[in-house]
PyMOL Python script that loads the backbone (N, CA, C, O; Angstrom):
from pymol import cmd

cmd.read_pdbstr("""\
ATOM      1  N   MET A   1     110.789 172.979  62.972  1.00  0.00           N
ATOM      2  CA  MET A   1     111.093 173.642  61.718  1.00  0.00           C
ATOM      3  C   MET A   1     112.539 173.335  61.344  1.00  0.00           C
ATOM      4  O   MET A   1     113.435 173.411  62.184  1.00  0.00           O
ATOM      5  N   ASN A   2     112.758 172.989  60.082  1.00  0.00           N
ATOM      6  CA  ASN A   2     114.106 172.762  59.592  1.00  0.00           C
ATOM      7  C   ASN A   2     114.920 174.040  59.703  1.00  0.00           C
ATOM      8  O   ASN A   2     114.386 175.128  59.487  1.00  0.00           O
ATOM      9  N   PRO A   3     116.203 173.930  60.037  1.00  0.00           N
ATOM     10  CA  PRO A   3     117.039 175.127  60.098  1.00  0.00           C
ATOM     11  C   PRO A   3     117.237 175.720  58.704  1.00  0.00           C
ATOM     12  O   PRO A   3     117.380 174.996  57.719  1.00  0.00           O
ATOM     13  N   VAL A   4     117.242 177.034  58.646  1.00  0.00           N
ATOM     14  CA  VAL A   4     117.436 177.744  57.385  1.00  0.00           C
ATOM     15  C   VAL A   4     118.703 178.578  57.506  1.00  0.00           C
ATOM     16  O   VAL A   4     118.890 179.312  58.476  1.00  0.00           O
ATOM     17  N   GLU A   5     119.562 178.456  56.517  1.00  0.00           N
ATOM     18  CA  GLU A   5     120.803 179.234  56.470  1.00  0.00           C
ATOM     19  C   GLU A   5     120.861 179.942  55.128  1.00  0.00           C
ATOM     20  O   GLU A   5     120.578 179.350  54.086  1.00  0.00           O
ATOM     21  N   ILE A   6     121.231 181.212  55.163  1.00  0.00           N
ATOM     22  CA  ILE A   6     121.286 182.001  53.940  1.00  0.00           C
ATOM     23  C   ILE A   6     122.605 182.773  53.899  1.00  0.00           C
ATOM     24  O   ILE A   6     122.953 183.495  54.834  1.00  0.00           O
ATOM     25  N   TYR A   7     123.322 182.602  52.802  1.00  0.00           N
ATOM     26  CA  TYR A   7     124.552 183.351  52.553  1.00  0.00           C
ATOM     27  C   TYR A   7     124.164 184.620  51.803  1.00  0.00           C
ATOM     28  O   TYR A   7     123.457 184.558  50.797  1.00  0.00           O
ATOM     29  N   THR A   8     124.621 185.760  52.286  1.00  0.00           N
ATOM     30  CA  THR A   8     124.208 187.048  51.739  1.00  0.00           C
ATOM     31  C   THR A   8     125.394 187.994  51.593  1.00  0.00           C
ATOM     32  O   THR A   8     126.514 187.692  52.005  1.00  0.00           O
ATOM     33  N   SER A   9     125.112 189.143  50.995  1.00  0.00           N
ATOM     34  CA  SER A   9     126.012 190.292  51.064  1.00  0.00           C
ATOM     35  C   SER A   9     125.147 191.506  51.395  1.00  0.00           C
ATOM     36  O   SER A   9     123.938 191.505  51.162  1.00  0.00           O
ATOM     37  N   SER A  10     125.771 192.517  51.930  1.00  0.00           N
ATOM     38  CA  SER A  10     125.040 193.685  52.438  1.00  0.00           C
ATOM     39  C   SER A  10     124.292 194.455  51.364  1.00  0.00           C
ATOM     40  O   SER A  10     123.232 195.021  51.631  1.00  0.00           O
ATOM     41  N   THR A  11     124.829 194.483  50.157  1.00  0.00           N
ATOM     42  CA  THR A  11     124.277 195.341  49.108  1.00  0.00           C
ATOM     43  C   THR A  11     123.408 194.590  48.103  1.00  0.00           C
ATOM     44  O   THR A  11     123.062 195.140  47.058  1.00  0.00           O
ATOM     45  N   CYS A  12     123.056 193.359  48.402  1.00  0.00           N
ATOM     46  CA  CYS A  12     122.323 192.506  47.461  1.00  0.00           C
ATOM     47  C   CYS A  12     120.815 192.642  47.642  1.00  0.00           C
ATOM     48  O   CYS A  12     120.276 192.250  48.677  1.00  0.00           O
ATOM     49  N   GLY A  13     120.140 193.189  46.651  1.00  0.00           N
ATOM     50  CA  GLY A  13     118.690 193.333  46.710  1.00  0.00           C
ATOM     51  C   GLY A  13     117.970 191.998  46.762  1.00  0.00           C
ATOM     52  O   GLY A  13     116.955 191.870  47.447  1.00  0.00           O
ATOM     53  N   PHE A  14     118.480 191.001  46.049  1.00  0.00           N
ATOM     54  CA  PHE A  14     117.866 189.672  46.079  1.00  0.00           C
ATOM     55  C   PHE A  14     117.988 189.049  47.470  1.00  0.00           C
ATOM     56  O   PHE A  14     117.093 188.330  47.916  1.00  0.00           O
ATOM     57  N   CYS A  15     119.102 189.330  48.153  1.00  0.00           N
ATOM     58  CA  CYS A  15     119.281 188.839  49.526  1.00  0.00           C
ATOM     59  C   CYS A  15     118.230 189.448  50.442  1.00  0.00           C
ATOM     60  O   CYS A  15     117.619 188.754  51.255  1.00  0.00           O
ATOM     61  N   HIS A  16     118.026 190.755  50.299  1.00  0.00           N
ATOM     62  CA  HIS A  16     117.025 191.435  51.122  1.00  0.00           C
ATOM     63  C   HIS A  16     115.627 190.891  50.840  1.00  0.00           C
ATOM     64  O   HIS A  16     114.831 190.728  51.764  1.00  0.00           O
ATOM     65  N   ALA A  17     115.323 190.612  49.582  1.00  0.00           N
ATOM     66  CA  ALA A  17     114.004 190.080  49.219  1.00  0.00           C
ATOM     67  C   ALA A  17     113.806 188.680  49.804  1.00  0.00           C
ATOM     68  O   ALA A  17     112.727 188.370  50.309  1.00  0.00           O
ATOM     69  N   ALA A  18     114.832 187.837  49.741  1.00  0.00           N
ATOM     70  CA  ALA A  18     114.725 186.481  50.285  1.00  0.00           C
ATOM     71  C   ALA A  18     114.543 186.529  51.799  1.00  0.00           C
ATOM     72  O   ALA A  18     113.714 185.803  52.349  1.00  0.00           O
ATOM     73  N   LYS A  19     115.311 187.378  52.470  1.00  0.00           N
ATOM     74  CA  LYS A  19     115.176 187.502  53.926  1.00  0.00           C
ATOM     75  C   LYS A  19     113.807 188.061  54.302  1.00  0.00           C
ATOM     76  O   LYS A  19     113.233 187.667  55.316  1.00  0.00           O
ATOM     77  N   ARG A  20     113.287 188.970  53.497  1.00  0.00           N
ATOM     78  CA  ARG A  20     111.968 189.545  53.762  1.00  0.00           C
ATOM     79  C   ARG A  20     110.883 188.456  53.684  1.00  0.00           C
ATOM     80  O   ARG A  20     110.007 188.390  54.546  1.00  0.00           O
ATOM     81  N   LEU A  21     110.945 187.606  52.652  1.00  0.00           N
ATOM     82  CA  LEU A  21     109.954 186.531  52.529  1.00  0.00           C
ATOM     83  C   LEU A  21     110.030 185.594  53.729  1.00  0.00           C
ATOM     84  O   LEU A  21     109.006 185.248  54.319  1.00  0.00           O
ATOM     85  N   LEU A  22     111.239 185.189  54.085  1.00  0.00           N
ATOM     86  CA  LEU A  22     111.390 184.284  55.228  1.00  0.00           C
ATOM     87  C   LEU A  22     110.869 184.929  56.510  1.00  0.00           C
ATOM     88  O   LEU A  22     110.197 184.277  57.309  1.00  0.00           O
ATOM     89  N   SER A  23     111.180 186.206  56.702  1.00  0.00           N
ATOM     90  CA  SER A  23     110.710 186.916  57.902  1.00  0.00           C
ATOM     91  C   SER A  23     109.190 187.028  57.917  1.00  0.00           C
ATOM     92  O   SER A  23     108.571 186.854  58.967  1.00  0.00           O
ATOM     93  N   GLN A  24     108.579 187.318  56.764  1.00  0.00           N
ATOM     94  CA  GLN A  24     107.123 187.420  56.685  1.00  0.00           C
ATOM     95  C   GLN A  24     106.444 186.103  57.036  1.00  0.00           C
ATOM     96  O   GLN A  24     105.326 186.086  57.551  1.00  0.00           O
ATOM     97  N   LYS A  25     107.136 184.997  56.752  1.00  0.00           N
ATOM     98  CA  LYS A  25     106.591 183.675  57.063  1.00  0.00           C
ATOM     99  C   LYS A  25     106.905 183.255  58.503  1.00  0.00           C
ATOM    100  O   LYS A  25     106.511 182.174  58.938  1.00  0.00           O
ATOM    101  N   GLY A  26     107.618 184.117  59.240  1.00  0.00           N
ATOM    102  CA  GLY A  26     107.960 183.807  60.623  1.00  0.00           C
ATOM    103  C   GLY A  26     109.088 182.806  60.762  1.00  0.00           C
ATOM    104  O   GLY A  26     109.207 182.139  61.790  1.00  0.00           O
ATOM    105  N   VAL A  27     109.919 182.695  59.732  1.00  0.00           N
ATOM    106  CA  VAL A  27     111.012 181.725  59.725  1.00  0.00           C
ATOM    107  C   VAL A  27     112.256 182.353  60.348  1.00  0.00           C
ATOM    108  O   VAL A  27     112.711 183.413  59.918  1.00  0.00           O
ATOM    109  N   ASN A  28     112.794 181.690  61.361  1.00  0.00           N
ATOM    110  CA  ASN A  28     114.091 182.094  61.897  1.00  0.00           C
ATOM    111  C   ASN A  28     115.168 181.515  60.990  1.00  0.00           C
ATOM    112  O   ASN A  28     115.087 180.358  60.580  1.00  0.00           O
ATOM    113  N   PHE A  29     116.168 182.317  60.683  1.00  0.00           N
ATOM    114  CA  PHE A  29     117.239 181.839  59.816  1.00  0.00           C
ATOM    115  C   PHE A  29     118.567 182.381  60.314  1.00  0.00           C
ATOM    116  O   PHE A  29     118.635 183.430  60.955  1.00  0.00           O
ATOM    117  N   SER A  30     119.619 181.638  60.001  1.00  0.00           N
ATOM    118  CA  SER A  30     120.956 182.146  60.300  1.00  0.00           C
ATOM    119  C   SER A  30     121.509 182.713  59.003  1.00  0.00           C
ATOM    120  O   SER A  30     121.312 182.160  57.921  1.00  0.00           O
ATOM    121  N   GLU A  31     122.200 183.821  59.142  1.00  0.00           N
ATOM    122  CA  GLU A  31     122.725 184.545  57.986  1.00  0.00           C
ATOM    123  C   GLU A  31     124.241 184.576  58.047  1.00  0.00           C
ATOM    124  O   GLU A  31     124.832 184.851  59.091  1.00  0.00           O
ATOM    125  N   VAL A  32     124.860 184.289  56.911  1.00  0.00           N
ATOM    126  CA  VAL A  32     126.303 184.418  56.775  1.00  0.00           C
ATOM    127  C   VAL A  32     126.547 185.508  55.750  1.00  0.00           C
ATOM    128  O   VAL A  32     126.330 185.304  54.555  1.00  0.00           O
ATOM    129  N   ASN A  33     126.998 186.661  56.212  1.00  0.00           N
ATOM    130  CA  ASN A  33     127.306 187.777  55.319  1.00  0.00           C
ATOM    131  C   ASN A  33     128.733 187.592  54.818  1.00  0.00           C
ATOM    132  O   ASN A  33     129.688 187.719  55.584  1.00  0.00           O
ATOM    133  N   ILE A  34     128.876 187.291  53.524  1.00  0.00           N
ATOM    134  CA  ILE A  34     130.207 186.995  53.002  1.00  0.00           C
ATOM    135  C   ILE A  34     131.062 188.248  52.825  1.00  0.00           C
ATOM    136  O   ILE A  34     132.265 188.143  52.585  1.00  0.00           O
ATOM    137  N   ASN A  35     130.457 189.429  52.939  1.00  0.00           N
ATOM    138  CA  ASN A  35     131.266 190.651  52.971  1.00  0.00           C
ATOM    139  C   ASN A  35     131.952 190.776  54.324  1.00  0.00           C
ATOM    140  O   ASN A  35     133.132 191.118  54.404  1.00  0.00           O
ATOM    141  N   ALA A  36     131.205 190.497  55.385  1.00  0.00           N
ATOM    142  CA  ALA A  36     131.737 190.585  56.740  1.00  0.00           C
ATOM    143  C   ALA A  36     132.607 189.385  57.093  1.00  0.00           C
ATOM    144  O   ALA A  36     133.496 189.486  57.939  1.00  0.00           O
ATOM    145  N   GLN A  37     132.351 188.242  56.441  1.00  0.00           N
ATOM    146  CA  GLN A  37     133.100 187.013  56.696  1.00  0.00           C
ATOM    147  C   GLN A  37     133.599 186.431  55.371  1.00  0.00           C
ATOM    148  O   GLN A  37     133.132 185.369  54.958  1.00  0.00           O
ATOM    149  N   PRO A  38     134.533 187.099  54.699  1.00  0.00           N
ATOM    150  CA  PRO A  38     134.957 186.645  53.366  1.00  0.00           C
ATOM    151  C   PRO A  38     135.562 185.246  53.351  1.00  0.00           C
ATOM    152  O   PRO A  38     135.566 184.591  52.309  1.00  0.00           O
ATOM    153  N   GLN A  39     136.062 184.786  54.464  1.00  0.00           N
ATOM    154  CA  GLN A  39     136.628 183.437  54.527  1.00  0.00           C
ATOM    155  C   GLN A  39     135.549 182.363  54.349  1.00  0.00           C
ATOM    156  O   GLN A  39     135.874 181.207  54.078  1.00  0.00           O
ATOM    157  N   ARG A  40     134.296 182.723  54.496  1.00  0.00           N
ATOM    158  CA  ARG A  40     133.199 181.754  54.355  1.00  0.00           C
ATOM    159  C   ARG A  40     132.689 181.630  52.914  1.00  0.00           C
ATOM    160  O   ARG A  40     131.846 180.779  52.629  1.00  0.00           O
ATOM    161  N   ARG A  41     133.197 182.473  52.002  1.00  0.00           N
ATOM    162  CA  ARG A  41     132.777 182.407  50.591  1.00  0.00           C
ATOM    163  C   ARG A  41     133.083 181.029  49.995  1.00  0.00           C
ATOM    164  O   ARG A  41     132.238 180.443  49.318  1.00  0.00           O
ATOM    165  N   ALA A  42     134.283 180.518  50.244  1.00  0.00           N
ATOM    166  CA  ALA A  42     134.660 179.203  49.698  1.00  0.00           C
ATOM    167  C   ALA A  42     133.725 178.106  50.220  1.00  0.00           C
ATOM    168  O   ALA A  42     133.372 177.183  49.486  1.00  0.00           O
ATOM    169  N   GLU A  43     133.338 178.213  51.466  1.00  0.00           N
ATOM    170  CA  GLU A  43     132.377 177.267  52.053  1.00  0.00           C
ATOM    171  C   GLU A  43     131.049 177.332  51.306  1.00  0.00           C
ATOM    172  O   GLU A  43     130.455 176.301  50.989  1.00  0.00           O
ATOM    173  N   MET A  44     130.589 178.546  51.028  1.00  0.00           N
ATOM    174  CA  MET A  44     129.328 178.729  50.303  1.00  0.00           C
ATOM    175  C   MET A  44     129.412 178.100  48.918  1.00  0.00           C
ATOM    176  O   MET A  44     128.514 177.363  48.511  1.00  0.00           O
ATOM    177  N   VAL A  45     130.482 178.388  48.199  1.00  0.00           N
ATOM    178  CA  VAL A  45     130.650 177.869  46.835  1.00  0.00           C
ATOM    179  C   VAL A  45     130.665 176.346  46.844  1.00  0.00           C
ATOM    180  O   VAL A  45     130.063 175.713  45.977  1.00  0.00           O
ATOM    181  N   GLN A  46     131.345 175.762  47.811  1.00  0.00           N
ATOM    182  CA  GLN A  46     131.398 174.300  47.897  1.00  0.00           C
ATOM    183  C   GLN A  46     130.017 173.728  48.199  1.00  0.00           C
ATOM    184  O   GLN A  46     129.582 172.778  47.549  1.00  0.00           O
ATOM    185  N   ARG A  47     129.334 174.296  49.171  1.00  0.00           N
ATOM    186  CA  ARG A  47     128.002 173.782  49.546  1.00  0.00           C
ATOM    187  C   ARG A  47     126.986 173.981  48.434  1.00  0.00           C
ATOM    188  O   ARG A  47     126.059 173.185  48.289  1.00  0.00           O
ATOM    189  N   ALA A  48     127.156 175.043  47.645  1.00  0.00           N
ATOM    190  CA  ALA A  48     126.193 175.377  46.590  1.00  0.00           C
ATOM    191  C   ALA A  48     126.615 174.815  45.236  1.00  0.00           C
ATOM    192  O   ALA A  48     126.173 175.307  44.198  1.00  0.00           O
ATOM    193  N   SER A  49     127.451 173.806  45.237  1.00  0.00           N
ATOM    194  CA  SER A  49     127.880 173.118  44.003  1.00  0.00           C
ATOM    195  C   SER A  49     128.469 174.082  42.967  1.00  0.00           C
ATOM    196  O   SER A  49     128.184 173.980  41.774  1.00  0.00           O
ATOM    197  N   GLY A  50     129.288 175.012  43.444  1.00  0.00           N
ATOM    198  CA  GLY A  50     129.994 175.904  42.540  1.00  0.00           C
ATOM    199  C   GLY A  50     129.320 177.242  42.291  1.00  0.00           C
ATOM    200  O   GLY A  50     129.911 178.114  41.653  1.00  0.00           O
ATOM    201  N   ARG A  51     128.121 177.423  42.768  1.00  0.00           N
ATOM    202  CA  ARG A  51     127.432 178.712  42.560  1.00  0.00           C
ATOM    203  C   ARG A  51     128.089 179.779  43.422  1.00  0.00           C
ATOM    204  O   ARG A  51     128.348 179.564  44.607  1.00  0.00           O
ATOM    205  N   ARG A  52     128.357 180.933  42.816  1.00  0.00           N
ATOM    206  CA  ARG A  52     129.114 181.991  43.477  1.00  0.00           C
ATOM    207  C   ARG A  52     128.274 183.216  43.821  1.00  0.00           C
ATOM    208  O   ARG A  52     128.752 184.113  44.516  1.00  0.00           O
ATOM    209  N   THR A  53     127.042 183.268  43.350  1.00  0.00           N
ATOM    210  CA  THR A  53     126.209 184.439  43.580  1.00  0.00           C
ATOM    211  C   THR A  53     125.463 184.309  44.905  1.00  0.00           C
ATOM    212  O   THR A  53     125.271 183.210  45.425  1.00  0.00           O
ATOM    213  N   VAL A  54     125.056 185.442  45.429  1.00  0.00           N
ATOM    214  CA  VAL A  54     124.236 185.448  46.635  1.00  0.00           C
ATOM    215  C   VAL A  54     122.855 185.947  46.281  1.00  0.00           C
ATOM    216  O   VAL A  54     122.712 186.723  45.337  1.00  0.00           O
ATOM    217  N   PRO A  55     121.845 185.534  46.998  1.00  0.00           N
ATOM    218  CA  PRO A  55     121.913 184.629  48.141  1.00  0.00           C
ATOM    219  C   PRO A  55     122.023 183.170  47.715  1.00  0.00           C
ATOM    220  O   PRO A  55     121.633 182.794  46.609  1.00  0.00           O
ATOM    221  N   GLN A  56     122.556 182.370  48.607  1.00  0.00           N
ATOM    222  CA  GLN A  56     122.473 180.915  48.498  1.00  0.00           C
ATOM    223  C   GLN A  56     121.747 180.455  49.748  1.00  0.00           C
ATOM    224  O   GLN A  56     122.155 180.772  50.866  1.00  0.00           O
ATOM    225  N   ILE A  57     120.680 179.714  49.559  1.00  0.00           N
ATOM    226  CA  ILE A  57     119.769 179.380  50.648  1.00  0.00           C
ATOM    227  C   ILE A  57     119.744 177.871  50.853  1.00  0.00           C
ATOM    228  O   ILE A  57     119.663 177.096  49.900  1.00  0.00           O
ATOM    229  N   PHE A  58     119.815 177.477  52.117  1.00  0.00           N
ATOM    230  CA  PHE A  58     119.763 176.070  52.508  1.00  0.00           C
ATOM    231  C   PHE A  58     118.662 175.883  53.537  1.00  0.00           C
ATOM    232  O   PHE A  58     118.556 176.643  54.499  1.00  0.00           O
ATOM    233  N   ILE A  59     117.847 174.865  53.321  1.00  0.00           N
ATOM    234  CA  ILE A  59     116.819 174.480  54.292  1.00  0.00           C
ATOM    235  C   ILE A  59     117.162 173.057  54.719  1.00  0.00           C
ATOM    236  O   ILE A  59     117.132 172.125  53.915  1.00  0.00           O
ATOM    237  N   GLY A  60     117.484 172.911  55.991  1.00  0.00           N
ATOM    238  CA  GLY A  60     118.006 171.636  56.456  1.00  0.00           C
ATOM    239  C   GLY A  60     119.305 171.370  55.705  1.00  0.00           C
ATOM    240  O   GLY A  60     120.165 172.248  55.627  1.00  0.00           O
ATOM    241  N   ASP A  61     119.452 170.192  55.163  1.00  0.00           N
ATOM    242  CA  ASP A  61     120.643 169.853  54.384  1.00  0.00           C
ATOM    243  C   ASP A  61     120.448 170.097  52.890  1.00  0.00           C
ATOM    244  O   ASP A  61     121.333 169.796  52.088  1.00  0.00           O
ATOM    245  N   ARG A  62     119.306 170.634  52.521  1.00  0.00           N
ATOM    246  CA  ARG A  62     118.975 170.799  51.098  1.00  0.00           C
ATOM    247  C   ARG A  62     119.332 172.199  50.595  1.00  0.00           C
ATOM    248  O   ARG A  62     118.969 173.201  51.212  1.00  0.00           O
ATOM    249  N   HIS A  63     120.043 172.255  49.471  1.00  0.00           N
ATOM    250  CA  HIS A  63     120.351 173.527  48.819  1.00  0.00           C
ATOM    251  C   HIS A  63     119.145 173.933  47.981  1.00  0.00           C
ATOM    252  O   HIS A  63     118.752 173.222  47.056  1.00  0.00           O
ATOM    253  N   ILE A  64     118.566 175.077  48.312  1.00  0.00           N
ATOM    254  CA  ILE A  64     117.388 175.569  47.606  1.00  0.00           C
ATOM    255  C   ILE A  64     117.792 176.335  46.354  1.00  0.00           C
ATOM    256  O   ILE A  64     117.133 176.240  45.318  1.00  0.00           O
ATOM    257  N   GLY A  65     118.868 177.088  46.455  1.00  0.00           N
ATOM    258  CA  GLY A  65     119.303 177.955  45.361  1.00  0.00           C
ATOM    259  C   GLY A  65     119.259 179.388  45.833  1.00  0.00           C
ATOM    260  O   GLY A  65     119.612 179.688  46.974  1.00  0.00           O
ATOM    261  N   GLY A  66     118.826 180.272  44.958  1.00  0.00           N
ATOM    262  CA  GLY A  66     118.800 181.692  45.272  1.00  0.00           C
ATOM    263  C   GLY A  66     117.394 182.210  45.515  1.00  0.00           C
ATOM    264  O   GLY A  66     116.468 181.447  45.789  1.00  0.00           O
ATOM    265  N   CYS A  67     117.259 183.501  45.411  1.00  0.00           N
ATOM    266  CA  CYS A  67     115.990 184.182  45.679  1.00  0.00           C
ATOM    267  C   CYS A  67     114.891 183.714  44.720  1.00  0.00           C
ATOM    268  O   CYS A  67     113.767 183.452  45.149  1.00  0.00           O
ATOM    269  N   ASP A  68     115.205 183.608  43.439  1.00  0.00           N
ATOM    270  CA  ASP A  68     114.191 183.190  42.459  1.00  0.00           C
ATOM    271  C   ASP A  68     113.640 181.811  42.792  1.00  0.00           C
ATOM    272  O   ASP A  68     112.433 181.583  42.708  1.00  0.00           O
ATOM    273  N   GLU A  69     114.525 180.892  43.170  1.00  0.00           N
ATOM    274  CA  GLU A  69     114.083 179.536  43.502  1.00  0.00           C
ATOM    275  C   GLU A  69     113.240 179.536  44.781  1.00  0.00           C
ATOM    276  O   GLU A  69     112.264 178.793  44.883  1.00  0.00           O
ATOM    277  N   LEU A  70     113.618 180.368  45.753  1.00  0.00           N
ATOM    278  CA  LEU A  70     112.847 180.468  46.992  1.00  0.00           C
ATOM    279  C   LEU A  70     111.424 180.949  46.703  1.00  0.00           C
ATOM    280  O   LEU A  70     110.457 180.369  47.195  1.00  0.00           O
ATOM    281  N   TYR A  71     111.302 182.010  45.906  1.00  0.00           N
ATOM    282  CA  TYR A  71     109.978 182.534  45.571  1.00  0.00           C
ATOM    283  C   TYR A  71     109.181 181.547  44.719  1.00  0.00           C
ATOM    284  O   TYR A  71     107.960 181.464  44.853  1.00  0.00           O
ATOM    285  N   ALA A  72     109.858 180.798  43.845  1.00  0.00           N
ATOM    286  CA  ALA A  72     109.169 179.790  43.031  1.00  0.00           C
ATOM    287  C   ALA A  72     108.587 178.695  43.921  1.00  0.00           C
ATOM    288  O   ALA A  72     107.471 178.230  43.688  1.00  0.00           O
ATOM    289  N   LEU A  73     109.339 178.285  44.936  1.00  0.00           N
ATOM    290  CA  LEU A  73     108.816 177.292  45.882  1.00  0.00           C
ATOM    291  C   LEU A  73     107.594 177.829  46.616  1.00  0.00           C
ATOM    292  O   LEU A  73     106.623 177.103  46.834  1.00  0.00           O
ATOM    293  N   GLU A  74     107.647 179.096  46.994  1.00  0.00           N
ATOM    294  CA  GLU A  74     106.507 179.711  47.687  1.00  0.00           C
ATOM    295  C   GLU A  74     105.287 179.761  46.774  1.00  0.00           C
ATOM    296  O   GLU A  74     104.186 179.412  47.198  1.00  0.00           O
ATOM    297  N   ARG A  75     105.468 180.189  45.526  1.00  0.00           N
ATOM    298  CA  ARG A  75     104.343 180.270  44.574  1.00  0.00           C
ATOM    299  C   ARG A  75     103.736 178.902  44.306  1.00  0.00           C
ATOM    300  O   ARG A  75     102.526 178.776  44.117  1.00  0.00           O
ATOM    301  N   ALA A  76     104.589 177.871  44.291  1.00  0.00           N
ATOM    302  CA  ALA A  76     104.117 176.509  44.024  1.00  0.00           C
ATOM    303  C   ALA A  76     103.510 175.848  45.268  1.00  0.00           C
ATOM    304  O   ALA A  76     103.008 174.726  45.198  1.00  0.00           O
ATOM    305  N   GLY A  77     103.561 176.550  46.403  1.00  0.00           N
ATOM    306  CA  GLY A  77     103.006 175.980  47.630  1.00  0.00           C
ATOM    307  C   GLY A  77     103.878 174.906  48.253  1.00  0.00           C
ATOM    308  O   GLY A  77     103.389 174.104  49.049  1.00  0.00           O
ATOM    309  N   LYS A  78     105.158 174.872  47.908  1.00  0.00           N
ATOM    310  CA  LYS A  78     106.047 173.825  48.400  1.00  0.00           C
ATOM    311  C   LYS A  78     106.988 174.275  49.511  1.00  0.00           C
ATOM    312  O   LYS A  78     107.616 173.442  50.164  1.00  0.00           O
ATOM    313  N   LEU A  79     107.093 175.577  49.732  1.00  0.00           N
ATOM    314  CA  LEU A  79     108.056 176.077  50.711  1.00  0.00           C
ATOM    315  C   LEU A  79     107.708 175.640  52.131  1.00  0.00           C
ATOM    316  O   LEU A  79     108.584 175.203  52.878  1.00  0.00           O
ATOM    317  N   ASP A  80     106.451 175.754  52.504  1.00  0.00           N
ATOM    318  CA  ASP A  80     106.061 175.382  53.868  1.00  0.00           C
ATOM    319  C   ASP A  80     106.406 173.935  54.180  1.00  0.00           C
ATOM    320  O   ASP A  80     106.846 173.628  55.288  1.00  0.00           O
ATOM    321  N   GLY A  81     106.213 173.050  53.224  1.00  0.00           N
ATOM    322  CA  GLY A  81     106.537 171.639  53.418  1.00  0.00           C
ATOM    323  C   GLY A  81     108.019 171.411  53.640  1.00  0.00           C
ATOM    324  O   GLY A  81     108.407 170.542  54.421  1.00  0.00           O
ATOM    325  N   LEU A  82     108.851 172.188  52.954  1.00  0.00           N
ATOM    326  CA  LEU A  82     110.296 172.056  53.141  1.00  0.00           C
ATOM    327  C   LEU A  82     110.736 172.580  54.503  1.00  0.00           C
ATOM    328  O   LEU A  82     111.693 172.080  55.094  1.00  0.00           O
ATOM    329  N   LEU A  83     110.037 173.574  54.981  1.00  0.00           N
ATOM    330  CA  LEU A  83     110.406 174.163  56.266  1.00  0.00           C
ATOM    331  C   LEU A  83     110.048 173.275  57.444  1.00  0.00           C
ATOM    332  O   LEU A  83     110.689 173.347  58.492  1.00  0.00           O
ATOM    333  N   GLU A  84     109.031 172.438  57.283  1.00  0.00           N
ATOM    334  CA  GLU A  84     108.601 171.559  58.366  1.00  0.00           C
ATOM    335  C   GLU A  84     109.569 170.401  58.515  1.00  0.00           C
ATOM    336  O   GLU A  84     110.064 169.852  57.531  1.00  0.00           O
ATOM    337  N   VAL A  85     109.827 170.041  59.758  1.00  0.00           N
ATOM    338  CA  VAL A  85     110.682 168.883  60.036  1.00  0.00           C
ATOM    339  C   VAL A  85     109.875 167.640  59.735  1.00  0.00           C
ATOM    340  O   VAL A  85     108.742 167.495  60.192  1.00  0.00           O
ATOM    341  N   SER A  86     110.468 166.742  58.960  1.00  0.00           N
ATOM    342  CA  SER A  86     109.731 165.515  58.606  1.00  0.00           C
ATOM    343  C   SER A  86     110.027 164.388  59.564  1.00  0.00           C
ATOM    344  O   SER A  86     109.491 163.290  59.409  1.00  0.00           O
TER     345      SER A  86
END
""", "prot")
cmd.dss("prot")
cmd.show_as("cartoon", "prot")
cmd.util.cbc("prot")
cmd.orient("prot")
């Protein structure tokens, strides 16, 4: 399975929804809470091509986007393919 990394904040409902979907699918992910680690915000913005909102989700080396994009991939049946190592 491709590694999944998600940048979050503690009070973000979209972050909780994205983590819930990943957990329901049995996906292990690493989480970077930018409230607890504010020095990592600049890293997130750079990796996400300037996007400053959370969540920002990465599968392997690919930037997925936020919660809406994650759910759109799931609805389109494309998320599982991205999670698998090719």
